[in-house]
C-alpha positions as CSV (number, residue, x, y, z in Angstrom):
1,X,-11.1,2.6,16.7
2,X,-8.3,-0.2,16.5
3,X,-4.5,0.3,14.0
4,X,-1.9,-0.9,14.0
5,X,0.4,0.9,11.9
6,X,4.2,1.5,10.7
7,X,5.2,4.0,9.6
8,X,8.3,4.2,7.4
9,X,9.6,3.3,4.1
10,X,6.5,3.3,1.7
11,X,4.1,1.4,3.4
12,X,1.4,2.2,7.0
13,X,-0.8,-1.0,7.9
14,X,-4.4,-1.0,9.6
15,X,-6.8,-3.2,10.0
16,X,-9.7,-4.8,7.1
17,X,-12.7,-6.1,8.1
18,X,-13.9,-7.8,5.0
19,X,-12.3,-7.7,0.9
20,X,-13.6,-4.6,-0.1
21,X,-15.5,-6.4,-2.4
22,X,-16.2,-4.7,-5.5
23,X,-13.2,-2.5,-4.9
24,X,-10.7,-5.4,-4.9
25,X,-12.4,-7.7,-7.6
26,X,-11.0,-8.2,-10.7
27,X,-14.4,-6.3,-12.2
28,X,-13.0,-2.8,-11.0
29,X,-10.9,-1.2,-14.1
30,X,-6.8,-0.8,-13.5
31,X,-4.4,1.3,-15.2
32,X,-0.5,1.2,-15.6
33,X,-0.6,4.5,-14.9
34,X,-1.6,7.0,-12.6
35,X,-3.7,10.4,-13.3
36,X,-1.4,13.0,-13.0
37,X,0.4,13.6,-9.5
38,X,1.8,16.8,-7.8
39,X,5.4,16.4,-6.8
40,X,5.4,18.5,-4.1
41,X,1.8,17.6,-3.0
42,X,1.4,13.6,-3.7
43,X,-1.8,13.8,-1.8
44,X,-4.3,16.7,-1.1
45,X,-3.9,17.9,2.6
46,X,-8.1,18.0,2.7
47,X,-8.0,14.1,2.7
48,X,-5.4,13.3,5.4
49,X,-7.5,11.9,8.5
50,X,-9.4,9.4,9.3
51,X,-12.4,9.4,8.3
52,X,-15.9,7.4,8.9
53,X,-18.4,6.4,6.7
54,X,-20.5,3.4,4.9
55,X,-20.3,1.6,1.6
56,X,-23.3,1.9,-0.4
57,X,-25.7,-1.1,0.6
58,X,-23.6,-2.1,3.3
59,X,-24.8,-1.5,7.1
60,X,-21.3,-1.9,8.9
61,X,-19.5,1.5,9.7
62,X,-15.8,2.0,7.4
63,X,-12.8,3.6,8.3
64,X,-10.6,5.4,5.8
65,X,-7.2,6.1,7.0
66,X,-5.1,8.7,4.8
67,X,-1.6,9.5,6.6
68,X,1.6,10.7,5.0
69,X,4.7,8.5,5.5
70,X,7.8,8.8,6.9
71,X,9.5,9.9,3.7
72,X,7.6,12.3,2.6
73,X,6.6,11.9,-0.3
74,X,4.5,8.4,-0.6
75,X,1.7,8.5,0.8
76,X,-1.0,5.3,1.8
77,X,-4.9,5.0,2.2
78,X,-6.0,2.5,4.7
79,X,-9.4,1.3,5.3
80,X,-10.6,-0.1,8.6
81,X,-14.1,-1.5,8.5
82,X,-13.8,-3.5,11.5
83,X,-17.0,-4.3,13.8
84,X,-17.7,-4.5,17.7
85,X,-18.4,-8.4,17.0
86,X,-14.8,-8.8,14.7
87,X,-12.8,-6.0,15.8
88,X,-9.7,-7.5,13.7
89,X,-10.8,-9.5,11.2
90,X,-7.6,-8.7,8.2
91,X,-6.4,-5.6,6.7
92,X,-5.5,-4.0,3.9
93,X,-3.0,-1.6,2.6
94,X,-2.6,1.1,-0.3
95,X,-0.4,3.6,-1.9
96,X,-2.3,6.7,-2.7
97,X,-2.4,10.0,-4.6
98,X,-4.8,12.7,-6.3
99,X,-5.0,14.1,-9.0
100,X,-6.9,17.5,-10.2
101,X,-7.9,17.9,-12.8
102,X,-10.0,20.2,-14.7
103,X,-13.4,18.6,-14.3
104,X,-12.9,17.0,-10.9
105,X,-10.5,16.0,-8.4
106,X,-9.6,11.9,-8.2
107,X,-7.8,9.2,-6.7
108,X,-5.0,6.8,-7.9
109,X,-5.1,3.6,-5.6
110,X,-2.6,1.3,-5.9
111,X,-3.2,-2.4,-4.1
112,X,0.2,-3.3,-2.0
113,X,-1.3,-5.7,0.9
114,X,-4.0,-7.8,2.2
115,X,-3.1,-9.3,5.6
116,X,0.4,-9.4,5.2
117,X,0.4,-10.6,2.0
118,X,2.2,-8.8,-1.0
119,X,-1.1,-8.3,-3.9
120,X,0.0,-9.9,-6.8
121,X,-3.7,-10.6,-8.5
122,X,-4.6,-7.1,-9.2
123,X,-1.6,-5.0,-9.9
124,X,-1.7,-1.3,-11.3
125,X,-4.1,1.7,-10.0
126,X,-7.5,1.7,-9.1
127,X,-8.9,5.2,-10.0
128,X,-12.0,6.7,-8.4
129,X,-13.5,10.9,-8.0
130,X,-14.1,12.0,-5.5
131,X,-15.8,15.3,-3.5
132,X,-15.8,17.2,-0.5
133,X,-18.6,19.3,-0.2
134,X,-19.3,22.3,1.9
135,X,-20.2,20.5,5.0
136,X,-16.6,18.6,5.0
137,X,-18.6,15.0,3.6
138,X,-16.0,12.8,1.5
139,X,-17.7,11.3,-1.2
140,X,-16.1,8.3,-3.4
141,X,-17.1,7.3,-6.8
142,X,-16.3,4.3,-9.1
143,X,-15.6,4.8,-12.6
144,X,-17.9,3.2,-15.6
145,X,-16.2,-0.1,-16.9
146,X,-18.1,0.1,-19.9
147,X,-17.3,3.4,-21.0
148,X,-13.5,2.3,-20.1
149,X,-14.5,-0.5,-22.9
150,X,-16.4,0.9,-25.7
151,X,-13.1,3.3,-25.0
152,X,-10.7,0.8,-25.7
153,X,-12.6,-1.2,-28.4
154,X,-12.9,2.2,-30.2
155,X,-9.5,3.0,-30.2
156,X,-9.7,6.6,-28.2
157,X,-8.2,5.2,-25.0
158,X,-5.1,2.6,-25.3
159,X,-5.7,-1.0,-23.0
160,X,-7.2,-4.3,-23.1
161,X,-10.2,-6.3,-21.9
162,X,-9.9,-9.7,-21.4
163,X,-13.3,-12.2,-20.3
164,X,-12.8,-15.4,-18.4
165,X,-15.6,-17.3,-17.6
166,X,-18.0,-14.9,-15.0
167,X,-15.4,-12.4,-15.3
168,X,-14.3,-9.7,-17.1
169,X,-10.9,-7.3,-16.5
170,X,-10.8,-3.9,-18.4
171,X,-6.3,-3.0,-18.4
172,X,-5.5,0.8,-19.4
173,X,-2.2,1.2,-20.7
174,X,-2.4,4.7,-21.7
175,X,0.6,7.1,-20.5
176,X,-0.6,9.4,-17.5
177,X,-0.5,12.5,-20.2
178,X,-2.9,10.1,-22.4
179,X,-5.3,9.2,-19.5
180,X,-5.8,13.1,-17.9
181,X,-7.0,13.9,-21.5
182,X,-9.6,11.2,-21.8
183,X,-11.0,11.9,-18.5
184,X,-10.9,15.6,-19.1
185,X,-12.9,15.1,-22.0
186,X,-15.8,13.5,-20.4
187,X,-18.5,14.6,-17.9
188,X,-16.9,13.5,-14.8
189,X,-20.4,12.7,-13.4
190,X,-21.0,10.3,-16.0
191,X,-17.8,8.3,-16.5
192,X,-17.1,7.9,-12.7
193,X,-20.5,7.8,-11.7
194,X,-20.9,5.0,-9.4
195,X,-21.3,5.6,-5.4
196,X,-18.6,3.8,-3.5
197,X,-19.8,5.5,-0.2
198,X,-19.7,8.6,2.0
199,X,-17.9,10.2,4.6
200,X,-17.2,12.3,7.3
201,X,-14.0,13.5,9.3
202,X,-13.3,11.9,12.8
203,X,-12.4,14.8,15.0
């Protein structure tokens, strides 16, 4: 595993092969505010470490690295999909925190850099549901943008939906408390139905 990390401040760095396609596209909803985060434990200890797995419908392995930075307050999630043919094709950097609600466990992912360049096109938090099963496997799920679209249109959730050509962006502007209440009012499997990938912890 070829990693290049910098510890300190609020960032950690690793290589990423590709652009994570769906996760980093404008089609994935973003939120101005995260789901509730514990001040004492911003990221669940269960997530810390390096994970290997595959994305849905993809063959190449992907590595996820959950690392605590030197300030002990800011957490980062890092994704590494390097292959043997292209071991250092690029990298992306995220800040990550976890949230435990009454109906499940979730990740708040804030994309900060791609190939060393600040990310300005997709500001905000990407929300994902995560599960760690009895065998220790980690599974990640996307939120359903259509449900968010309907909720925003009906006024059930504060936000805005914009369309431009072939792309559509869904932006949640609700407060952290209102966002948590909305998530908890739904069946987690229905609100977060789309499989992103399944991973196992690297010993």
